[in-house]
C-alpha positions in Angstrom: 108.4 59.8 69.5 110.3 59.8 66.2 111.8 56.7 64.7 114.7 57.0 62.2 115.8 53.9 60.2 119.2 54.0 58.6 120.5 51.7 55.8 123.7 50.9 57.8 125.3 51.6 61.2 128.1 53.8 59.9 125.5 56.3 58.5 123.5 56.1 61.7 126.6 56.9 63.9 127.6 59.9 61.7 124.0 61.3 61.5 123.5 60.9 65.2 126.8 62.7 66.0 125.6 65.6 63.7 122.2 65.6 65.5 123.9 65.8 68.9 126.3 68.5 67.8 123.4 70.6 66.5 121.4 70.2 69.7 124.3 71.0 72.0 125.0 74.1 70.0 121.4 75.2 70.1 121.4 74.7 73.9 124.6 76.7 74.3 122.9 79.6 72.5 120.4 80.0 75.3 122.2 78.6 78.4 125.6 79.4 80.0 126.1 75.7 80.8 124.5 72.6 79.2 124.5 69.0 80.4 125.0 65.9 78.2 124.3 62.4 79.5 125.7 59.5 77.5 125.7 55.7 77.6 128.6 53.5 78.1 129.4 50.3 76.3 130.8 49.7 72.9 127.8 50.7 70.7 128.1 54.5 71.0 131.8 54.6 70.5 131.7 55.6 66.8 129.3 58.4 67.7 131.8 59.7 70.2 134.6 59.4 67.7 132.8 61.7 65.3 131.2 64.0 68.0 134.5 64.8 69.8 135.7 66.9 66.9 132.6 69.1 66.7 133.3 72.8 66.8 131.4 73.6 70.0 132.3 75.6 73.2 132.9 72.3 75.0 134.1 74.2 78.1 130.5 75.0 78.8 129.3 71.3 78.4 129.1 69.0 81.3 129.2 65.3 80.4 127.9 62.6 82.7 127.2 58.9 82.2 123.7 57.5 82.4 124.8 54.6 84.5 128.0 53.2 85.9 129.3 50.0 87.5 130.9 50.2 91.0 134.4 49.5 89.7 137.4 51.8 89.5 137.3 54.4 86.8 140.1 52.7 84.9 138.6 49.2 85.1 137.9 47.5 81.8 134.1 47.4 82.6 134.0 51.1 83.6 131.8 53.3 81.4 133.8 56.3 82.4 136.9 54.8 80.9 135.2 54.4 77.6 133.8 57.9 77.6 137.2 59.4 78.5 138.9 57.5 75.7 136.3 58.0 73.0 134.4 61.2 73.7 136.5 63.4 76.0 139.3 63.8 73.5 140.1 66.2 70.6 137.9 69.4 71.0 135.7 67.7 73.5 138.6 67.3 75.9 137.6 70.8 77.2 134.3 69.5 78.4 133.6 69.0 82.2 133.1 65.4 83.3 130.9 64.9 86.4 131.2 61.5 88.0 128.2 59.7 89.4 130.4 57.4 91.5 129.5 57.5 95.2 131.9 58.7 97.9 131.6 55.6 100.2 127.8 55.1 100.2 127.0 58.7 99.5 125.9 59.5 95.9 126.9 62.9 94.4 124.5 65.8 94.0 123.9 66.3 90.3 120.9 68.6 90.7 122.8 71.6 89.3 123.0 69.8 85.9 119.3 69.0 85.7 117.2 68.8 83.7 119.6 67.2 81.2 120.0 69.3 78.1 120.7 66.3 75.8 120.4 62.6 76.7 121.5 59.6 74.8 120.7 56.1 76.0 120.9 52.6 74.6 118.5 49.7 75.1 119.1 46.0 75.9 117.2 43.1 74.3 115.4 42.8 77.6 114.2 46.4 77.1 116.3 47.9 79.9 118.0 51.3 79.7 120.7 52.8 81.8 120.7 50.4 84.8 116.9 50.1 85.0 116.4 46.4 84.5 113.1 44.5 84.3 112.6 42.3 87.3 115.1 44.2 89.4 114.0 44.6 93.1 115.0 48.3 92.8 113.1 49.1 89.6 109.8 50.3 91.1 111.6 52.8 93.3 113.8 53.9 90.4 110.8 54.6 88.2 108.8 56.4 90.9 107.8 60.0 90.2 109.6 61.0 93.5 112.8 58.9 92.8 116.1 60.5 93.7 118.3 61.8 90.8 120.7 58.9 91.3 120.2 55.4 92.7 122.4 52.5 93.6 120.9 49.3 92.2 121.8 45.6 91.9 122.8 44.4 88.5 120.6 41.7 86.8 123.7 39.8 85.7 124.8 39.2 89.2 128.0 41.2 88.7 129.0 44.6 90.1 126.3 46.8 91.7 125.5 49.9 89.7 124.7 53.5 89.9 122.0 54.8 87.6 120.1 58.0 86.7 116.5 57.4 87.8 113.6 57.1 85.4 112.4 60.6 86.4 115.7 62.2 85.4 115.7 60.3 82.0 112.1 61.3 81.4 112.7 65.0 82.2 115.6 65.5 79.7 115.0 68.3 77.3 116.1 66.2 74.3 116.4 62.4 74.2 117.9 59.9 71.8 117.8 56.1 71.8 120.5 54.3 69.9 119.9 50.7 68.9 121.1 48.4 66.2 120.3 44.9 64.9 117.2 42.8 64.5 117.0 41.7 68.1 116.9 45.3 69.4 114.3 46.3 66.7 112.1 43.5 67.9 112.6 44.6 71.5 111.7 48.2 70.6 108.5 47.0 69.0 107.6 45.0 72.1 108.4 47.9 74.4 105.8 50.1 72.8 103.0 47.7 74.1 104.6 47.0 77.5 104.4 48.6 80.9 107.3 50.5 82.3 108.0 47.7 84.8 108.2 45.3 81.8 110.1 47.7 79.6 112.0 50.5 81.5 113.0 52.1 78.2 109.4 53.5 78.2 110.7 56.1 80.6 112.2 57.9 77.6 110.4 56.7 74.5 107.5 59.1 74.5 109.7 62.2 73.8 112.7 60.5 72.2 114.1 60.1 68.8 114.9 56.5 68.2 117.8 55.7 65.8 118.0 52.2 64.4 120.2 50.4 61.8 120.4 46.7 60.9 
């Protein structure tokens, strides 16, 4: 694991966007297609704003989201809506977006896009990542070594059920980045390093990740 501390969030977002552009470009040099999994929410928006203009062959990049709520794609709580608005624009509009939404109760097959070439995740103050929540009745199955690529899980906030990449898929990514900001997240990150995976699901990615933090 590598930990990078930035003096402010603006610098972190720009630096991470540059890191990601470089890694995607390197992956494109040796693979016909590359996969790029990203988080939803508001935190990574500035990264997407910078990354979308990167001079890459985006037509060979497949973008998917690390987790999604079971809401329509244009719903205000949809991660896909944020990604389409902030990342899949400018040059990155040429990228291929693969939805993880189920067809009825059948989850899509994303195996052709695995292992992930580049992964970005966030982390909650409760040390969750994607939709892998401590205390969830689905967590043990989602962290199992034989877990499916995608799982439908109940949300800890009692709101919409979710679809998430499993811990195995996160762990097997070729390159991983964790994006966090603020004192509360820094303290959670410190706790996670001494916790079990069931207590801190973020541990599924920490060992091989670069962690980016700013106050």
